[in-house]
N, C-alpha and C positions, 0 to 999 in steps of 0.2 A: 535765032531760035535753037540751032543745033547746040550752041554752047550752053544756053539756058537749060535745055533738056539734059545735057551731059552732067551738069552740076546738080540738077534736081534729082536725077537718078541716084547720085551718090547720097544726097540728103535722104531719099527714101530708103536706101540700103541702111543708112545709119538709124533711121527711125525704128525699123523692125527689130533692132537690137534690144529695144525695150519691151518686146512682146511678152505679155503676161505679167508685167511688173508695174505698169503705169496706172492701172485702173484706180479710180474712175476717170483719170485723165487720158488724153489721147497719146498715141505714139507720135513723136515729132523728131525730125532730124534737121540739122542746119549745117550749111557750108558757107564759109566766107572766102571770097575770091578777089585778088587784086592783081591787075596787070597780067591776067591769065594764069596766075599761080594760086593754088589753094593754100591759104595761110591760117585757116582755123576750121575745126569741125566739132560737132557736139550732138548729143541726142538726149532726150528726156529719159533718165534711167529709172526713176520710180516716182510715185506720187509723193509730193512734198519736197522733192529734191529740185535743184535748179532746172529751169527749162532749157531746151535744146539751144536756143539763141544765146543764152547766157553762157553756157558751156563753150559754145563756139567763139564768143567774144573773148572769154577768158583765155582760150587757146590762142587767139590771134594777138591779143594784147594791143599795144599802141599802133601796130600795123593795120588795124581795122579802119583807121581813119581814111576816108576816101574809097573804101572797098565796097563790094556788092555782097549782100547777104541772100542766100538761097535757103528758104525754109518751107517745109511741107505743109504747115498750117499757119494761118494768120496769127501774127504775134499778139499776145494779150495786152490789153491796155487798162486792166483793172487789178485791184489788190485782191489776192486770194491767200494761199499759203505762202506765196512768193510775191515780190513786188512786180509791177508792170514791166514786161519786156520792152515795150515801146520806148519807155524813158531811157533805158540803158542803150538801146539801139541808137537813139538820137544823140545821147551824150557821147557815144563812142565815135561819132562822126561818119557813120555808114551813109553812103550817098545813094545807094540803090538797093531795093528789097524786091526779090522775086518770090512770090507766094504761090503755092500750088492750089490750096483750097481755103475759101473763106470759112472761118470758124462758125459752125451753126449754133454755138452756145448763145442763148438770148442776151447774155451779158456782153457779147462781142458782136458777131454778125456784121462785120464791116467797120466797127468802131476803131479797131487797131489800125486798119489800113488808112482810115481818115486821119487818125492822129499822126501817122508817119507822113502823109501827104501834106498836112497842114504845117509840118516842120520843114517842108521843102525837100523831102526825100522822094525820089522817083519810085513808084510802086507798080509792079507788073503782076497780074493775077491770072491763074488758070493753067500754068505749065504742068503737064502730066496730071491734070486734075482728076481724071478717072482712076489712075493708079493710086493717087493719094486717098481718094474716097474709099477704095477697096481695102487698103491696109487699116483704115480707121472706121470700118463699117460698124464695129461694135460701139465705139464712142458716138458716132453720128446718130445711130438709132437711139442710144440711151439719152444723150443730151437733148435730142429733139422731142422725145416722147416720155421720158422718165421711166421707160420700161427696159428690161434687159434684152439684149440680142440673144435669140434662142437658136441653138444649133442642135438638130436632131441627128444622132449617130445610131446606126444599127448595123448588125452583121447578119448576113443571110447566106443560105446556100444558093446554088445556081437555079434551083427551082423555087426560090422565094420563101424558104422556111427559116425561122430563127431558132427553132428547137424541134426535137422529135415530138410525136404525138403524146409521149410520156412526159414531156417537159424538160428533157435533157438538152442543154445548150453548150456545154463545154466540151471541146471548143469548136465553134463554127468557123471562126476566122483563124488565120495563121499567126505565128508568133510575131512576124513583122507588123501585121495589122494591130496586134495588141500593144506592141511598143509604140506605134503611132498614137494610139488612144491615150497612153500614159503621157506622151508629150502634149497632147491636147489638154489633159487635166492640169498639166503644169502651167497652162496659159489662161485657163478660164477662172472665173470667180467661184462658181458653184456647179455641182452636178445634181441633176434631178432624176429620181427614179420613183416608180410606184411600189407599193408594199408587196405586190406580187413578185416583183424582181427580187426583193430582199428575202422573201420567204422561200423562193425557189433556188436562188443562187448564193445567198448569204455573202454578198460582196463586201469588200472593204471600201471601195471607191476612193482610194487614196492614190498618190503618185509614186510610181516606182520606176526609176530610170537608172539603169546600171551604169556605174562610174560617175554619177552626177549627184553630189550631195546638196547642191543648191536647187532643191525642188520645192514647189509650193503645192500643198495639199488643198484641194478645193473644199469649200463648205459643202456638206452633204445634205440635200433637201429630199425628204421622203413624203410622198403623197399617200396618206393613210387615213381615209375618212373615219374608220372605226377603231383606230388606235391599236392595231394588231402587232406593231413592232415588238419583237421579242427582246427581252432584257439581255439575253445572251447572244444577240446578233453581233457579228464581227465589227460592224461599224460603230456599235454602241460600246463594245469592249475596248475599241481603239479610239475613243472619242478625244483622247489627248492629241491625236494627229490633227484634227480639225473639227469645228463645230458640226453638230447634227441638228437640223431643224425638222421637226415633225409637223406637217400640215394636216390637221384633223378637223372634224366637224363635231357638232353636238352629239353625234352618235357614238363617240368614243367614251368609254367608261372613265370616270374621274379617278378611281383608285389606280387604274393602270397608268393614266397620265401622270399622277403624282409619283408613282414608282419610277417612271422614265425620267421625270424631272429631277428626281433625287440623284440619279447617276449622271446628270449633266446634259440630257437631251432638252433642247428648247422646244416648248410646245407652242404651236401657232394655231389657235382655234379660229376657224373661218365658218361663215354661213355655208350651208350645203346647197348644192344645185342638183336636184334629182338624186339625192342621197350621196352625192360626190363632192369633193372639195372644189370650190369655185376657183378654177385655174386663172381666170382673168384677175380676180382679186389677189390671188397669190402673187402674180407677176407684178402687180402694183406695189405690194409690200416689199418684195425682193428689190425692186427698183429704188424704193425709198431707203433701203439699206445699202445702196450703192453697189449692188450686185449687177454689174453691167453685162457680163457674158455668162450665159447659162448653157451647160452641155446636158442634153437629155440622153440618158442611157436606159430608158425604160422599156417596157414591153408594148405589145400591140394595142392594149386598151388605152394606156396613157398617151401613146403616140397619136392615136386617132382623135382623142379628145382635144389634144393640143392643136392638131390640124383643124378640127371642126371649129374651134374657138378662134382660129386665125392667128395663133401665137408663134408659129414656127417661121423663122427667117431663112434658115439654111439647112440643107440635108447632106449627110455623109453616109453613103451606103457602101459597106465593105461586102464584096461578093466573093464567096469561096467556091472553088471548082468541086463542089460536092452536091450530091443528090440525096435528099432526105425522104421525100414523098410523104403520103398520108394526108387524107382530106382533113383530118383533125389537127394536123400539125400547125402551130401558129405562124402567121406571117408578120412582117414588120408593122403593118397597119391593120388593126382589127375594126371593131365597131360594126355599125350597120352598113358602112360603105356607101358608095355613090350609085344612084340609079341610072343616070344619064351621062353619056360621055362628055356632053358639053359642060357638065358641072364638075369635071375632075379637077384635082389640084395640079396645076401646071408648074413644071420646073423649067427654069431657064438658065442660061450661062453654064451649061454642063462642062465639067472637066473630068477627064478619065486618066488614071495613072495606075501603074502596077505596084503592088506592095508584096514582094515575094511571089507566092503563087496566087495571091488574091488580086482583085481589081477594086479600086476605090473610085466611086462616082460621086462627085460633088456638084451641088447646084443650089439654086435659090428659089424660094416660093414666089410665084408671080402674084404679088398682093393686089395688083390691078384687076386680076382675073379671079381673085379669091372672094368668095362670099360665104358667110357663115351658114352652115347647114343646121337646120333645126329638126 
């Protein structure tokens, strides 16, 4: 077990090298070991490229015959953009495969393991399973439900304010925290904000990482029931950076939507719920477009509605050592709020780290304890 965990840790380290580049596929790492020596390594670099197992087999060459393969996710046994990995594992003469996690993809879900076992290969499953689940939390949510994994990010003062009572919010968080957010944007498929954030802050919502030209700008998704997005907004003027999707309702004027469409904004017209964009329907559509990871950078109104609808999976709270005050100053989560303590949104698996002068608190929504508030 110690040796299995040692090599699986290496495979996990390899897997995360594909962070932000493999969507809608998972991150996967693979290590090939023979007589206690690592003879091949590989990871899935981007969607459509060879899988981790194939890269590792190519690295090992003929020496792979009789070796053991360590892989963070069950090898595929179906044709997609690439041929089945199981066939090449078998033909390479691998005698043992150690798998961390069974692939939750309905096309797989144990079929790859069975294919290998039927070929006489010894298969072991579950080594560092929890760690492998965590690094592929986005893929697992998406492939199991068809919905994006939703991360809520917010920055607030020590007294829980995201802006002054006049609406000024630049800058609540430190420069290091803002750099961290740009690295997040480099990893996700899309960023979601409400029209209030656009009108107040006029953000670009692109990725800016100093000294790194290999950046990915996320798709910008704006929730704007009445079509108030200005034509002169920064994210519209810089639409060449990445697409802008405007989610509106029947309340949005057609002439304004036509003008936005002419400059390249994609209009997504949805049925309204209480005069608001139906966020559940929006998530289904984004999932159908293979947006697997959505970063929410909105204000208190959008944040509350997403929580109320049970759509948030993970939270990142940047807490700055500042006091803003003001009963009317906005907090990260607005709306009507919760009446009883037993109905609160419970966060688990908390992690706390320092980012310069700020503190970053990360956690997950307890979906088992979550019930939609009406």
